[in-house]
Steps between C-alpha positions, in 0.01 A plus 500: 500500500565573863229720651608756756295616791403386844179382657473831688463672160209274408336565837552874453307486171228250592460587865565290804148409611501147634197306614581216736321221683573313819549125513186450708263674257283281283600437143162642401583837661840505332355419157232765548770759579697395191188537284415844647854627443543321165822331608623146451675442832528631854787472746415317819622705795531405866637749755614722206709216353427351158455128566352396168298599198155400378433505128216413269709198404501382863123537511431304183746222576444460873133586549311448176677184386485342847136582559572709810289791618655845477270619779637253754862461386756744638762676295770322703374166364564580135749789483837455336766524768764603530473755223770674305536867588721772356639826627429838340863508382469176303548549127241435233724232349542324836124492550434377146743216571324421830149481352633289215701259715242464777196510271325760709303800383512733801779624724439680828749784547642508852724757668612468863258207550203716391303453180532816290353389169409220266611444143370259243653345194279741304669797670842359407399433140347849460816661638715292265289591196515870591878483541539323166275752324704788645825338384358446148385860482846623598661277237258620232573864590873435488481322163279768347734776617284617787802506734815701445818292483 
């Protein structure tokens, strides 16, 4: 089932708050921000441009497993770069394909070289489930005679 809608619709419903870090911040500060905001990734921004992304996965694989210190390592040293970004006009289906193909869980939303939001695979899945539930409800109403022919 093809799911209609654009990323701007998701941002309209969830809000467009985005917490970012700079490449020169410590990993510790970035992880602390992620914990405070209960988020799994933060875009890394330099001069208003998204230059990478830092996720919990980056932390576990590049700090914990290598015995590095998060208090002395900078975000630049472990961020994933370049990162995949999407525009607010991207479709839900396009973004689902991106997160599947690139095995990423978060997509910064960029318009005119400015970050305007952040979506996660969870946001995409929730939108898809809601769309499927709405379609099923319409079909059930049609079958049960709830709609005039």
